[in-house]
C-alpha positions in Angstrom: 160.7 112.8 91.4 164.2 111.5 90.3 164.9 107.8 89.7 166.4 107.0 93.0 163.7 108.8 94.9 161.1 106.8 92.9 162.9 103.5 93.7 163.0 104.5 97.4 159.4 105.6 97.8 157.1 104.6 94.9 154.2 102.5 96.2 153.7 98.9 95.0 155.8 97.2 92.3 158.6 98.7 90.2 161.0 97.1 87.8 164.5 98.6 88.0 166.2 97.9 84.6 169.8 98.4 83.5 171.2 97.4 87.0 173.8 94.7 86.4 174.6 92.5 89.4 176.9 94.4 91.8 175.5 97.7 90.7 172.0 96.7 92.0 173.5 96.5 95.5 174.7 100.1 95.2 171.3 101.3 94.0 169.4 99.3 96.7 171.6 100.6 99.4 171.2 104.2 98.3 167.4 103.8 98.0 167.2 102.3 101.5 169.4 105.0 102.9 167.0 107.6 101.5 163.9 105.6 102.7 165.0 104.3 106.0 163.9 101.1 107.8 164.4 97.5 106.7 165.4 96.5 103.2 164.9 92.9 102.3 166.7 91.6 99.2 165.7 88.1 97.9 168.4 86.4 95.8 167.9 83.4 93.5 170.4 81.2 95.3 173.2 81.2 97.9 176.0 82.1 95.5 174.1 85.2 94.4 173.4 86.1 98.0 177.1 85.9 98.9 178.0 88.2 96.0 175.2 90.6 96.9 176.4 90.7 100.5 180.0 91.5 99.4 178.7 94.2 97.2 176.6 95.8 100.1 179.6 95.7 102.4 181.8 97.5 99.8 179.2 100.1 98.6 177.4 100.7 102.0 179.6 99.8 105.0 177.6 102.3 107.0 174.5 100.2 106.7 174.2 97.1 108.8 173.8 94.0 106.7 172.4 90.7 107.9 172.2 87.4 106.0 169.2 85.1 106.7 170.1 81.6 105.5 167.8 78.8 104.5 168.3 75.3 105.9 171.3 73.4 104.4 169.5 70.1 104.3 166.9 68.7 101.8 163.2 69.2 102.4 161.8 66.4 104.6 165.3 65.2 105.4 166.1 62.9 108.2 169.0 65.2 109.3 168.8 68.7 110.9 170.3 71.8 109.4 173.9 72.4 110.4 174.3 73.8 113.9 176.2 76.9 112.8 173.7 77.7 110.1 170.7 77.1 112.6 172.3 79.4 115.0 172.9 82.1 112.4 169.3 81.9 111.2 167.9 82.1 114.7 170.1 85.0 115.5 169.0 87.0 112.5 165.3 86.2 113.3 165.7 87.2 116.9 167.4 90.5 115.8 164.5 91.4 113.5 161.9 90.3 116.0 163.4 92.6 118.7 163.6 95.6 116.4 161.3 98.4 117.6 158.4 99.5 115.5 159.1 102.7 113.6 162.9 102.3 113.8 164.1 104.3 110.8 167.8 103.1 110.9 168.5 101.4 107.6 169.1 97.7 107.8 169.7 95.4 104.8 168.6 91.7 105.2 169.7 89.4 102.5 168.0 86.0 101.9 167.5 83.5 99.1 164.4 82.2 97.4 164.8 79.1 99.6 164.9 81.3 102.7 161.9 83.3 101.6 159.8 80.2 101.0 160.7 78.7 104.4 158.3 79.5 107.2 159.8 80.6 110.6 158.9 80.6 114.3 156.7 83.5 115.3 158.2 86.8 116.1 156.5 86.8 119.6 158.5 83.6 120.4 161.9 84.7 119.0 161.7 88.2 120.6 161.0 86.7 124.0 163.5 83.9 123.9 166.5 85.9 124.9 168.4 85.7 128.2 170.6 88.3 129.8 172.9 88.2 132.9 175.0 90.9 134.5 177.8 90.6 137.1 176.4 90.9 140.6 173.1 89.3 139.7 171.9 86.0 141.3 171.6 83.4 138.5 171.0 79.7 139.3 173.2 77.6 137.1 170.3 75.1 136.6 168.3 78.0 135.2 171.1 78.6 132.7 171.4 74.9 131.9 167.7 74.6 131.3 167.8 77.7 129.0 170.6 76.3 126.9 169.0 72.9 126.6 165.5 74.1 125.7 166.8 76.7 123.2 168.9 74.4 121.1 172.4 74.8 122.6 174.7 71.8 122.5 176.6 70.7 125.7 180.2 70.1 124.8 183.5 69.7 126.7 185.1 72.7 125.0 183.2 75.6 123.5 184.3 76.2 119.9 181.2 76.9 117.8 178.2 79.2 118.0 175.5 77.3 120.0 178.0 75.4 122.2 177.9 75.6 126.0 180.0 73.9 128.7 179.6 73.9 132.5 182.7 73.2 134.7 182.1 73.8 138.4 181.5 77.5 138.9 182.5 78.4 135.3 180.0 78.4 132.4 181.1 78.9 128.8 178.8 79.6 126.0 178.9 80.9 122.4 175.8 83.0 121.7 174.7 83.1 118.0 175.7 86.3 116.3 178.5 87.1 118.7 182.1 87.5 117.5 183.5 85.5 120.5 182.2 83.1 123.1 181.6 84.3 126.8 182.8 82.9 130.1 180.6 83.4 133.2 182.3 83.0 136.6 180.1 82.1 139.5 180.5 82.1 143.3 177.6 80.0 144.3 174.7 81.4 142.4 176.2 84.9 142.3 177.6 85.9 138.8 181.0 87.5 139.6 182.2 88.3 136.1 181.5 88.0 132.4 184.5 87.8 130.0 184.9 87.0 126.3 187.5 84.4 125.4 189.4 83.0 122.4 187.8 79.7 121.3 191.2 78.4 119.9 193.4 79.2 123.0 190.5 79.3 125.5 192.2 82.4 127.1 190.0 85.1 128.4 190.2 88.4 126.4 188.1 91.2 128.0 185.6 92.0 130.7 182.0 92.5 129.5 179.1 94.4 131.1 176.7 91.6 130.5 176.1 88.3 128.8 173.3 88.2 126.2 172.0 84.9 124.7 169.6 84.2 121.9 168.1 80.9 120.8 170.2 78.8 118.4 167.1 77.0 116.9 163.5 77.7 116.1 162.5 74.5 117.9 162.1 75.0 121.7 161.8 72.1 124.0 159.8 73.4 127.0 156.9 71.6 128.7 154.4 73.8 126.7 156.0 73.2 123.3 156.4 69.5 123.9 152.7 69.2 124.9 151.7 71.3 121.8 153.9 69.0 119.6 152.3 65.9 121.0 148.7 67.2 120.5 149.6 68.4 116.9 151.1 65.0 116.1 148.0 63.2 117.3 145.8 65.5 115.2 147.9 65.2 112.1 148.9 61.5 112.2 146.9 59.7 114.8 148.3 57.7 117.7 152.1 57.2 117.6 153.5 53.8 116.8 156.8 52.3 117.9 158.4 53.5 114.7 157.7 57.1 115.3 161.0 57.9 116.8 160.7 61.7 116.4 157.5 61.7 118.5 159.0 59.5 121.3 162.3 61.6 121.4 160.5 64.9 121.7 158.1 63.4 124.3 161.2 62.6 126.4 162.6 66.1 125.9 165.3 64.9 123.5 166.1 67.0 120.4 166.2 64.3 117.8 168.0 64.7 114.4 165.7 66.2 111.8 163.1 67.4 114.3 163.1 70.9 112.6 161.0 69.4 109.8 158.1 69.2 112.2 158.5 72.9 113.2 154.8 73.8 112.8 153.9 71.3 115.6 155.9 73.4 118.1 154.2 76.7 117.6 150.6 78.0 117.4 151.4 79.4 114.0 154.4 80.1 111.7 155.3 83.4 110.1 157.4 84.4 107.0 160.4 86.5 106.4 158.1 89.3 105.2 156.4 89.3 108.6 159.8 89.8 110.2 160.7 92.6 107.8 157.6 94.5 108.5 154.8 96.1 106.4 157.0 99.1 105.5 160.1 97.3 104.4 161.6 97.9 100.9 161.7 94.5 99.2 164.2 93.8 96.4 164.4 90.7 94.1 166.9 89.8 91.4 165.5 89.1 88.0 165.7 85.3 88.3 164.1 85.0 91.7 160.6 84.5 90.4 161.5 81.5 88.3 163.5 80.1 91.2 160.4 80.1 93.4 158.5 77.8 91.1 161.5 75.5 90.7 162.0 75.3 94.4 158.3 74.6 95.1 158.4 71.7 92.6 161.4 70.4 94.3 159.7 70.5 97.7 156.6 68.8 96.4 158.7 66.0 94.9 160.3 65.3 98.2 157.0 65.4 100.0 155.6 62.8 97.6 158.5 60.5 98.0 158.2 60.6 101.8 154.5 60.3 101.8 154.6 57.3 99.4 157.5 55.5 101.1 157.3 56.5 104.8 159.1 53.4 106.2 162.8 53.8 106.9 165.5 51.3 106.0 165.4 47.7 107.5 168.9 47.9 108.9 171.2 50.5 110.4 170.4 53.3 112.8 167.1 54.2 111.1 165.9 50.6 111.0 162.1 50.3 111.3 161.5 54.1 111.7 158.6 55.8 110.1 158.7 59.2 108.5 155.4 61.2 108.6 155.8 64.4 106.6 153.7 67.4 107.1 152.0 69.0 104.1 154.4 71.4 102.2 152.3 74.5 102.8 152.7 74.0 106.6 156.5 74.3 106.4 156.9 76.4 103.3 155.2 79.4 101.6 153.6 78.4 98.3 154.7 80.7 95.4 151.1 81.9 94.9 151.0 83.0 98.6 154.4 84.6 98.4 153.4 86.6 95.3 150.2 87.7 97.1 152.4 89.0 100.0 154.6 90.8 97.7 151.7 92.5 95.9 150.8 94.1 99.3 154.2 95.7 99.7 156.6 98.0 98.0 158.9 95.8 96.0 161.5 96.2 93.2 162.7 93.7 90.6 166.3 94.4 89.5 167.5 93.3 86.1 170.5 93.9 83.9 168.6 94.8 80.9 166.2 97.7 80.0 162.6 97.3 80.9 160.1 99.1 78.6 157.1 98.9 80.9 155.3 101.8 82.4 156.1 100.6 85.9 159.9 100.7 85.5 163.0 102.7 85.9 166.1 102.2 83.7 169.3 103.5 85.2 171.6 103.2 82.2 174.2 100.9 83.6 175.5 97.8 81.6 177.7 94.8 82.1 181.3 95.4 81.6 183.7 94.1 79.0 185.1 90.6 79.3 188.3 89.4 77.7 187.4 86.0 76.5 188.5 86.7 72.9 191.9 87.7 73.9 192.3 84.7 76.2 191.1 82.3 73.4 193.3 83.9 70.8 196.4 83.7 73.1 196.8 87.5 73.1 198.2 89.3 76.1 195.1 89.8 78.2 196.8 92.3 80.5 197.7 94.6 77.6 194.2 94.4 76.4 193.0 95.3 80.0 195.4 98.2 80.2 194.0 99.7 76.9 190.5 99.2 78.2 191.3 100.9 81.5 192.9 103.8 79.7 189.8 104.2 77.5 187.5 104.2 80.6 189.5 106.8 82.4 189.7 109.0 79.3 185.9 109.1 79.4 185.8 110.3 83.0 185.3 107.0 84.8 186.8 105.9 88.2 187.9 102.3 87.7 187.9 99.6 90.3 189.6 96.3 90.0 187.5 93.8 92.0 189.2 90.6 93.2 188.1 87.6 95.3 190.9 87.9 98.0 193.4 90.4 99.2 196.3 88.3 97.9 194.6 88.1 94.4 194.0 91.9 94.5 197.6 92.6 95.2 198.8 90.3 92.5 196.4 91.8 89.9 197.5 95.3 90.7 201.1 94.3 90.5 200.7 92.6 87.1 198.8 95.5 85.6 201.4 97.8 87.0 204.1 95.9 85.1 202.0 96.4 82.0 201.9 100.2 82.4 198.8 100.8 84.6 200.1 103.2 87.2 198.5 104.8 90.2 196.5 101.9 91.4 195.3 102.6 95.0 193.9 99.9 97.4 190.5 100.9 98.8 188.2 99.0 101.2 184.9 100.8 100.5 183.0 102.9 98.0 183.5 105.9 100.3 187.3 105.7 99.9 186.9 105.3 96.2 184.8 108.5 96.0 187.7 110.4 97.5 189.9 109.6 94.5 190.1 111.9 91.4 187.3 111.4 88.9 189.6 109.3 86.7 191.4 107.5 89.6 192.0 103.8 89.6 191.7 101.5 92.6 191.7 97.9 93.5 189.5 96.3 96.1 188.4 92.9 97.6 185.0 92.8 96.1 183.9 89.3 94.9 182.1 89.8 91.6 181.6 87.4 88.7 181.0 90.2 86.1 182.0 93.8 86.1 179.8 96.7 85.2 179.8 100.3 83.9 177.6 103.0 85.3 177.7 106.8 85.1 181.3 107.7 86.2 182.0 104.3 87.6 183.5 101.2 86.0 184.2 97.9 87.9 186.4 95.3 86.2 186.3 92.0 87.9 189.2 89.7 88.2 187.1 87.1 86.5 186.5 89.4 83.5 190.2 89.4 82.9 191.4 86.0 83.9 188.3 83.9 83.4 186.4 81.7 85.9 189.0 79.0 86.6 191.9 81.2 87.3 190.0 84.0 89.2 187.8 82.1 91.6 189.6 80.9 94.7 189.1 77.4 96.0 186.8 77.7 98.9 188.4 76.4 102.0 186.9 76.3 105.6 188.5 77.6 108.7 189.7 75.0 111.1 186.7 75.7 113.3 184.4 74.9 110.4 186.2 71.7 109.7 185.8 70.5 113.3 182.1 71.4 113.1 181.6 69.5 109.8 183.5 66.4 110.9 181.6 66.4 114.2 178.3 66.6 112.4 178.9 63.3 110.5 177.8 60.1 112.1 179.3 56.7 111.4 177.4 55.1 108.4 176.5 58.5 106.8 176.7 58.6 103.0 178.9 61.3 101.6 179.8 62.4 98.1 183.5 63.1 97.3 184.0 65.6 94.4 186.4 63.2 92.7 185.3 59.6 93.8 181.6 59.8 94.2 179.4 58.1 96.7 181.0 56.5 99.8 180.2 55.7 103.4 181.8 57.5 106.3 183.3 55.0 108.8 184.7 57.5 111.4 187.9 59.4 112.2 191.2 57.7 112.2 194.7 58.9 113.1 197.4 57.8 110.6 201.1 58.4 111.1 202.4 60.4 108.0 206.0 61.5 108.0 206.5 60.6 111.7 203.6 62.7 112.7 200.0 61.9 113.6 197.4 63.0 111.1 193.6 62.9 111.5 191.7 61.5 108.5 188.1 60.6 107.7 187.8 56.9 106.8 185.5 56.4 103.7 184.4 53.1 102.3 183.7 52.5 98.6 182.4 49.6 96.6 184.2 46.3 97.1 185.5 47.4 100.5 188.0 49.9 99.1 189.0 52.6 101.6 189.9 56.3 101.2 191.5 58.2 104.0 190.8 61.9 103.6 192.7 64.5 105.7 190.3 66.5 107.8 191.6 69.8 106.3 190.3 68.6 102.9 186.7 68.0 104.2 185.4 70.6 101.7 185.8 67.9 99.1 182.8 66.2 100.7 179.1 66.9 100.7 176.3 65.2 102.6 174.3 62.7 100.4 171.4 62.2 103.0 170.4 59.8 105.5 168.7 57.1 103.4 170.8 54.0 103.0 168.3 51.4 101.8 169.3 50.1 98.3 172.2 52.5 97.9 175.1 51.3 95.7 178.4 52.7 96.7 180.7 53.9 93.8 183.9 52.2 92.9 187.0 54.1 94.1 188.8 55.6 91.1 185.9 54.9 88.8 184.2 57.6 86.7 180.8 56.1 86.1 179.2 58.1 88.9 179.9 61.3 87.1 
């Protein structure tokens, strides 16, 4: 049995050594292609998951890849996960739940330690929560409205984001999670006449569709049955509700309150894990640091639980005045590391690491991390001449070379600069398959975000960061305009936010300022002493959410550095 066959089919645990980050995605994809079925890869954090996803899409574009995110709020927070993220998570869960038993088509699912520790709504619920409608069918608009409301969709005036819906007379617009574009349903009475996709920016219809397929955008469903189960579970866990139990009263009235997801166990008979969704025959992969990250995350969860349990009362003033927070025990919402490791021991799982593993239950593949040019940058030498010499050496030893960059523009610039320094014949490629068609000593450039390059048998990947360093290589992450709208809309007046340069401030709302004879939308932020900062909405990526607690919080001084 060769090494790849062993990785694909050996029962139980196996350590896969000498597989640097980036190369591990190639090996995992090749093993899954040989094995078939679902491959679940657990990364230590979100940044690592994004890099692993990029590597999978480059090395294995023929294999469908899904990313299962964890919530983007703190454990036991008073706010809900972001609507786009909730929709994405629910969409992936629904896809996995609907997968037929015995389906051998390879499917890569990427999640983080946070995502693996987080329990999920049961598969039976997610698989049956879909809704389909075809032209010519009779569909009551009230049935559609009820479906959207109970499954987490948000009613808006204009559909822009996944999870939005709007009803205007005989026209229903909705953006199903996981869909590339929103859909428009035209009715004549209760008869569905047509289904079309449309552009959320221009609102213009694009093409006719054979059907509209909707999935839930949340794991919390507000039906008569789930509301009744929630009320019974609340009574059993906490006793009779008081006036301060706003979550209880909101759900009882059929209202989806902010932060209700933190009581997810109360809405279902039981919760399941991502391993249940992947199935018993899935190939599980973990990066080398995932095990330590599990313990760190669990400690973090327990700290937040203790803080909530010891101080359940909300602030005395503001929107959360006189509210009570009643946290559920951590093991109801999250999977303890001990349980997670027990579940892993029942499955075929592989731990990938950059260094050799001498153990008996291990395979070492001989790849290593690539060269970095820190010494040349520090000494002030011409780093591109050094890169040219290194590339020449790699090719002399029979390696195809790939220059991996973060963006298409950066890739084009890097190829141009190296060309000016004598590196000729650089070919742009979009996938590993295109690279394999080049001569054995060919050189290519690709959009392939990677922090550190690697060298394997016949393949050398040099990352942009290897040559330029972190500060020059990494692009500043900017959100699309649709993301900006979503994020600004998710803030409420009075929310605390952290500015990357100015620290903790309070969001006061959106304000339109006239700049250069043109109106400009800005977020108004308040700092200590009443100082104000007006942040253009396109720069909202400079902000992060602090949380919903306001009691005893001291705002930072605008322009001060003490907060750092």
